[in-house]
N, C-alpha and C positions, 0 to 999 in steps of 0.2 A: 447745099439744100437749105432753104430759108423758111420752109413751112413747118407747122407743128400740128397739122390735123391728126387726130387720134393720138395726141401726145400723152405720155404717162402722167400719173398724178405725182407732182413734185411739190415739196413744201417750200415756201419762201425762206430765204436765208438772210438772217439779220446779223449785222456787225456784232461780234461777240464782246466788243468793248463797251457796248451800251448796257445800261442797267436793266435788270430783269423785267421790271414793270414796263419800260419803254419797248423792250424787245417783244413782249407779249402783245402790246398794243399795235406795233408795226405788223406783226404776223397776222393779227385779226383784221386789220385794215386792208392789208394786201390781199388776203383771201377774199374779202368782200369785193374788192376791185376786179379781181380776175374771174369771179364766178360767172360762168356762161359765156366768157369771151374767148376768142382765139387770137393767136399772134403768129409770128413775133411782132411786137411793137416796141418802139424805142422808149425806154424808161426815162422819164424826165425828173420826177420828184424823188427825193430821199435816196439819191444814188449812193451816197456814202453811208447809208444806214441799212438798206435792205436791197436784196436782189429779187425781183419778181420773176416767177417762172414764166410769166407772159412775155418777158423780155428775151427769152431764149428760143432758138430754133430747135427742131425736134432732136437732132443728134446731140446738141448741147444739153437739152433736157434729159436725155437718156444718161449722159455722163453724170449729171447732177443727181439723178435718181440713184445711180450706182453708188455714188459717194455717200448719199444719205443712208442707203441700205447697209453699206459697209460699216459706217459709224454706229448705226443702230445695233448691228450684230455685236459690235465690240462692247458698247456701254451697257447693254442689257444682259450680257453674259454673267453667270455666277462667278466664273473665274476672274473676270475683270473686277467685280465688286470685292472679291476676297483677296486677290493677289496682284492685280495689274494697275489698279487705280493710281498708285503713286508713281509707277513707271510711265504709263501713258495717260496723262491727265486729260480729262474731257475738254477743258478749255483749249488745249493744244489741237485736239481733233476738230473742235468747232472753228478754230482759226483756219485750219486747212480747208474746211468746208467753205468758209467765207471767201478765201482767196481763189478757190476753184470756181465758185459761183461768179465772182467778179470777172475772172478770165473768160469764162464761157459767155458772159454778157457782152464783153468786148469783142469776142470772136463773132458773135451773132450780129453786132452792130456793123462790123467791118463787112460781113457778108451782105447785109442790107445795103451798105454803101456801094458795093460792087454791082449789085442788081440795079440799084437806082442810077448809077453812073453809066452803065452800059445800056440799060433800057432797050435791049433787043436790037440795037443798031449794028451796022456793019463795022467791025473793028479793023483798022488798018494795021500795018506791021508794027508801028511804034506802040499803038494802043494795045495790041496783042501782047507785046513784050511786057508792058506795064501790068496788064491783067494777069499774065502768067506769074510774074514776080510777086504780085500781091496775093494771088491764090496760094503761091508757095509759102509765103509768110504766114498765112492763115493755117495752112496744113502743119507747119512747124509748131505753131502755137498750140494747135489742137492735139498734136502728137505728144507734146510736152505735158499738157494738162491730162491727157489720157493716161500717160505713164504715172502721173501722180495719183490718179484715181485707182489704177491697178495696184499701186503700192498699198493704198488703203485696203483694197480688197484682199491683198495677200495677208496683211495684218489681221483682217477680220477672219480669214480662213484659218490662220494659225490659232487665233483665239477660240474659234469654234471647235477646233481639234482638241485644244487644251480643256475646253469646257466639257466636251464629250468624255475625255479621259478622267476629269474630276468626277463627273456623274458616275462613270464606271467604277471608280475607286470607292465612292460613297456607297454605291449599291453593293459592291463586293464586301465592304466593311460591315454594312448592315446585315447582310446575309451571313457573314462569318460569325456574327454574334450568336447564331443558332447552331454552331458547330457542336456544342456539348450535347445537344439533343440527338444529333446524328451519331455521335460517338456512343451515347447510351443505347441507341438503336442497334448499333453494331455489337456492343457488349452483350446485349440481350440475345444475340444469335448463339452465344455459347450455351445459354440455358435452353434455347430451342434445340440445339444439337443434342444435349443431354436428354431432353424430353423425347426427342425423336428416337434415340437409342433405347430409351425405356419403353416406349410404345412398341418399337420393333420387337423387343424381348417379350412383352406381353402378348404380341401377336403370335410369336413362335410358341409360347406356352399354350395359348388358346388353340393353335393348330394341333399341337401334341395332344391336348385334352380331347379335341374333337376326334382325332384319329383313334385315341384309346376308347372313346365312347362308341365310335363306329365298330371297332373290333369287339367290344363287349356286346353290342346289340347283335352283331353277326353271330357270336357264340350263343347268345340266348335264342336266336332264331333256329340255329342248328339243334339245340337242346329240345326246343319245342317240337321240331320235326321228328326227333328221336322218340318222343312220347306218343306219336300217332300210332294207334293200333292197326294191324293189318285187317283186312276184311275177313271175317270168320268163315265166309263161304269159300 
């Protein structure tokens, strides 16, 4: 497939050996050149310095986008900044990105050559054999590049898991700093239990006093009834 209609947004890839100022200039220039244009088209200028997304067919653009997403996941993670930078240096990752982009551009150009050479004509048996072998070569190259992209994605997934574990540890550590407050809360339950027993005792005393009062009032009522004089008639 050689078209890239509806292609995803992909950043230009610059040779990581270039100085930073030139790298920024090439990225800015390439973005200006591809704005509003569709491809793929054969890249003529600055081939050793930058790979333009416009030079990639859709599937190759997808692979490059996956590469860039994986690298971004790695280098923007907190665990990378704190623990992995020395192990997985960003220049190494950028070199992988560059080599992947160059390979994808070459695959796209070979696909364009096949389309141009065949041009819809009827292929004889010998031509068909050549086409099949060339398509097979492109498939092998694409599979190898895809495997490289998947390896980067696997690394990114591991970094994401480690980053989540680090955030979990930091959150747990921060929350554990409040453990003394919760221990104090639990310790205060002993006082609550004592107060509950005390209140229960007071309630029992109040109930007894109320019962005594009711009995006293009942006796007083009986005494008052005893003082009632009978009718003299």
